[in-house]
Structures are given as structure tokens and as C-alpha cells.
C-alpha positions in Angstrom: -52.4 36.2 15.1 -54.0 33.3 13.2 -55.3 30.1 14.8 -53.3 27.1 13.5 -55.0 23.7 13.6 -52.9 20.6 13.2 -54.8 17.4 12.4 -52.4 14.5 13.2 -52.8 10.8 12.1 -54.0 11.0 8.5 -53.8 7.7 6.8 -53.2 9.5 3.5 -52.5 13.2 3.6 -54.0 14.3 0.2 -57.2 12.2 0.7 -57.6 13.7 4.2 -57.0 17.2 2.8 -59.8 16.6 0.2 -62.2 15.4 3.0 -61.3 18.5 5.0 -61.9 20.7 2.0 -65.3 19.2 1.4 -66.2 19.7 5.1 -65.1 23.3 5.0 -66.9 24.0 1.7 -70.2 22.5 3.1 -69.7 24.7 6.2 -69.6 27.8 3.9 -65.9 28.6 4.4 -63.7 30.2 1.7 -60.4 28.3 1.5 -57.1 28.8 -0.1 -55.0 25.6 -0.5 -51.3 26.4 -0.7 -48.5 24.1 -1.9 -45.4 25.2 -3.7 -44.9 21.6 -5.0 -46.9 21.7 -8.3 -47.0 17.9 -8.5 -48.6 17.6 -5.0 -51.0 20.4 -5.7 -52.0 18.6 -9.0 -52.5 15.3 -7.1 -54.8 17.2 -4.6 -56.7 18.8 -7.5 -57.2 15.4 -9.2 -58.5 13.8 -5.9 -60.7 16.7 -5.1 -62.7 16.0 -8.3 -63.6 12.5 -6.9 -63.6 13.2 -3.1 -67.1 11.6 -3.0 -69.2 10.0 -5.8 -72.0 12.6 -5.4 -70.0 15.6 -4.1 -68.8 18.5 -6.2 -66.3 20.9 -4.6 -65.9 24.0 -6.8 -62.2 25.0 -7.0 -59.9 26.8 -9.4 -56.4 28.2 -9.4 -56.2 31.5 -7.6 -55.1 33.1 -10.9 -58.2 31.9 -12.7 -60.7 34.6 -13.9 -63.4 32.8 -12.0 -61.6 32.7 -8.7 -63.6 35.6 -7.3 -66.8 33.5 -7.7 -65.3 30.2 -6.5 -64.9 29.2 -2.8 -61.8 27.1 -3.1 -58.6 28.5 -4.6 -55.5 26.5 -5.3 -52.2 28.5 -4.8 -48.8 27.4 -5.9 -47.0 30.7 -6.2 -47.6 34.3 -5.0 -49.5 33.4 -1.9 -49.4 37.0 -0.7 -51.2 38.2 -3.7 -53.9 35.5 -3.4 -54.4 36.2 0.3 -54.7 40.0 -0.5 -57.5 39.2 -3.0 -59.2 36.6 -0.9 -62.4 37.2 1.1 -61.8 38.6 4.6 -62.6 35.4 6.5 -60.8 33.0 4.2 -59.0 30.1 5.7 -55.7 28.6 4.5 -55.0 24.9 4.1 -51.2 24.3 3.9 -50.1 21.2 2.0 -46.5 22.4 1.8 -43.7 20.9 3.8 -42.8 24.4 5.0 -44.8 27.1 6.7 -46.5 29.3 4.2 -44.3 32.3 3.3 -47.1 34.6 4.6 -50.4 34.2 6.4 -51.7 37.5 5.1 -55.3 38.1 6.4 -56.0 34.3 7.0 -57.8 33.9 10.3 -57.2 30.2 10.4 -54.6 27.8 9.0 -55.3 24.1 8.6 -52.4 21.6 8.6 -52.9 17.9 7.8 -50.2 15.5 9.1 -49.9 11.9 8.0 -48.3 9.1 10.1 -45.3 9.0 7.8 -42.1 9.9 9.7 -40.9 12.5 7.2 -44.3 14.3 7.3 -44.4 14.2 11.1 -40.9 15.7 11.3 -41.7 18.5 8.9 -44.9 19.2 10.9 -42.9 19.5 14.1 -40.7 22.1 12.5 -43.8 24.0 11.3 -45.3 23.8 14.8 -42.2 25.3 16.3 -42.1 28.1 13.7 -45.8 29.0 14.2 -45.3 28.9 18.0 -42.3 31.3 17.7 -44.5 33.6 15.7 -47.0 33.8 18.5 -49.9 32.0 16.8 -52.7 30.1 18.6 -51.9 26.4 18.1 -54.3 23.5 18.4 -53.6 19.8 17.9 -56.3 17.3 16.9 -56.0 13.6 16.5 -57.8 12.1 13.5 -59.5 8.8 14.2 
């Protein structure tokens, strides 16, 4: 079973996801970022290019030929295939409103939750679904 970390209280979900990605990249983690909403994934991609003035976070679509040499993969479709190709200890950052369709070999899943009521409600549903699946759930409050 995967460990699922929920970070509650993000002022702006996409900006917080970019900060989290930068932190994980600097810690040496491989990360798959999943979102079936192409518009949201594009907004994340755009913000990741400017997460900090002097930072560069190498990232590509999981289908890109350079994915194997890139630590951050963006996944909009076929998550199962991307997870099967990902390094053994890859983590998954879920930006979707639903639970990912599969967790594959991901050892850890990161969930960012904003203070918006709709986002909190969707997160509660994901929490219940993960719990029903027997995963190890952790809640963190962003400050």
C-alpha cells in the first residue's frame, strides 16, 4: 500500500504544487504529476517554469522522448503506462479532483488541498476512497 500525504490549507493549489515539486526535486525524488484536466495541467506547467526566479525544475510530458532522463513527468492520460515506465521509487503528485485511476508502483502520493470549499469537498472524497483501499493516510496543515 502507498503512503498518501494530504497537505491542507494551500492558499493557491497550483502555486503550492509547484513549490512542493521544487522541494521534492531538490530532495532527489522522481515525481509524476497527474491531472486529467489538460487546462489545469497546463497551468501547472506554466507556473513551474517560474516557481522561483533562479530555480529550474526539469519536467516534460511522460510521453516525451526525454522523459527517461527527466525527474518530473507530467501525465494527463494513461497513468498506468507512465507508472510502469517510471523509476521504482517514483512519487505521484495528484492534481486531479478524483483519485488517480491507478497508483501502480508509486510508494507515495502527494495531495495538495486549497481552502476552497469545492476543493476541500473533493479531497474528503479522495481521503475516504484511499482509506477504503487500505492506504496509509497522513494529514499535514500548510502554514
